[in-house]
C-alpha positions, 0 to 999 in steps of 0.5 A, spaced: 522 469 468 525 464 473 519 462 478 520 462 485 516 459 491 510 464 492 509 466 499 503 471 501 504 476 506 498 479 508 497 487 508 493 491 513 493 497 510 486 500 508 490 505 503 496 504 500 500 504 493 495 500 489 492 503 483 487 501 479 488 500 471 483 499 465 485 492 465 487 490 472 489 492 479 496 492 481 501 493 487 508 493 485 513 489 489 519 484 488 520 479 483 514 477 479 511 471 475 506 470 470 500 466 472 495 466 466 489 462 468 487 462 461 493 463 456 489 465 450 489 472 448 483 476 450 481 472 456 484 473 463 491 472 466 493 473 473 500 476 475 503 474 482 509 479 485 513 476 489 519 476 493 526 473 491 527 472 499 524 475 505 530 479 507 529 487 508 529 491 502 531 499 503 526 502 498 529 508 495 526 513 491 525 512 483 523 516 478 522 516 471 527 522 467 524 521 461 516 523 460 512 524 453 511 532 452 504 534 455 504 530 461 505 533 468 506 529 475 499 530 479 500 525 484 505 522 489 503 517 494 506 515 501 511 510 500 510 507 508 507 500 505 513 498 502 511 501 495 511 508 492 506 511 486 507 517 481 501 520 477 502 523 471 497 527 467 496 531 460 491 536 458 487 530 455 486 527 461 490 521 459 495 518 465 501 514 465 502 511 472 509 509 475 509 504 481 515 501 484 516 497 490 520 492 495 518 484 496 511 483 498 505 480 496 503 483 489 498 482 484 495 484 478 490 482 474 489 483 466 482 482 462 482 482 454 489 482 453 491 483 445 499 481 446 503 479 451 511 481 449 517 479 453 522 485 453 528 487 456 529 494 461 536 496 462 538 488 462 532 486 466 527 481 464 520 485 463 513 484 460 509 489 456 501 487 456 497 490 451 490 490 453 484 494 448 485 501 451 491 501 455 498 498 456 502 495 462 509 494 462 512 489 469 520 488 470 524 487 476 530 488 479 532 481 482 539 484 485 535 490 488 529 486 490 525 491 487 519 491 482 516 496 477 510 497 473 508 502 468 501 503 466 498 507 460 491 509 457 495 513 452 497 508 447 501 513 443 505 512 449 512 508 448 513 505 455 519 502 453 522 509 453 519 511 460 522 505 463 529 506 460 529 512 464 528 510 470 533 512 475 534 513 483 533 520 486 538 523 491 532 526 495 525 522 497 519 524 494 514 528 497 507 526 497 501 529 495 498 528 501 504 530 506 500 537 508 493 532 509 497 528 514 499 534 518 492 537 518 489 530 520 495 529 526 493 536 528 486 534 528 485 527 531 492 527 536 499 524 534 498 518 538 503 512 537 505 506 540 509 508 546 513 501 547 515 498 541 519 491 541 526 491 540 528 492 533 522 496 531 522 503 529 517 508 526 517 507 518 512 513 516 505 516 517 500 518 513 493 521 514 487 525 512 483 531 516 475 530 516 475 536 512 477 531 507 472 526 508 466 529 508 466 533 515 466 527 519 471 522 517 479 523 518 485 518 519 492 517 521 495 511 519 502 509 522 507 503 520 513 500 524 518 496 521 524 491 523 529 491 518 532 485 521 526 480 520 523 484 515 516 484 519 511 490 520 506 493 526 500 497 523 497 502 527 491 507 525 486 511 528 480 514 525 473 518 526 467 515 525 459 516 524 454 511 525 447 511 521 442 515 524 438 509 528 445 507 531 446 509 538 453 511 539 456 505 543 462 501 543 458 495 542 455 498 536 462 500 533 465 494 535 460 490 531 462 493 525 470 491 526 469 485 521 472 480 525 470 475 531 474 476 537 474 477 545 472 483 549 478 486 552 479 493 555 485 497 553 487 504 556 480 503 560 476 503 553 472 497 550 476 493 545 476 487 541 482 482 540 481 477 534 482 469 535 488 469 532 491 474 536 494 478 529 489 484 530 486 488 536 481 495 536 478 499 541 473 505 541 473 512 545 465 514 544 467 521 547 471 523 541 468 518 536 474 515 534 476 507 534 483 505 534 487 499 530 493 495 531 495 489 526 501 485 526 502 478 523 509 477 528 507 480 534 501 477 537 496 475 543 499 478 549 504 482 546 499 486 541 495 487 547 501 490 550 502 494 545 495 497 545 495 499 552 502 503 551 499 508 545 499 514 548 
């Protein structure tokens, strides 16, 4: 495949369209290139997914319309991070995982590769990797700016047949997590950034109530995108529980933020803004909730203003 300049785009999602392969971890995106660190089969190979350019891609829903007998759809992720994952499972516990996505930073690591074959899927270039106990098929549609990934741990499955059946769907796919998101919004509250920068609109929301998090952990994650600049703002809030010996103070909670920064006050609550200005977090100890905003394009004073507009 033609190599293009690779530009990393960090992602703030803690949950998103990624899934673990038996022979690696994959997040699908735009065009990809193969970068084996060791070209000998049986060793390690790393594949980087990359955007052909930085223009916005309107992600449409796709599904394979052919699936081996006995496989049923068991999971559909949300698509707010720019990719979507669909799982199929049979009664023997074998899986087929289909993922597609728009340009972003995507990497796939494969171990113990037994074969690597160049293939064509609908006229598009692809690579089929066979590992000891699994196969992974990657291909891209550079014109649409979409990358695709098929994985299976069932070596009797022909991934090329499935790949050739992938087609755009008329309606968006309903995430398995949709009901959980509604429960999370009802329990934690429907907070949002009320004063978005020009050009930004809400792109999606996901979440889970505390009943799905051991009775104490719940979260809501919202994403805002600017289609003209192909940029994103991530906003999330979650409940927390400190270890028994830890007092529920803002100082103790903020110490777990994972970054260094300056102390700030957000809507009367204690917070912390990172030194590079790309992330801000604040805590409400009465509700045992903490809030986060992350953006690489809206930084410093702007991200502080966004935080203070949360209602």
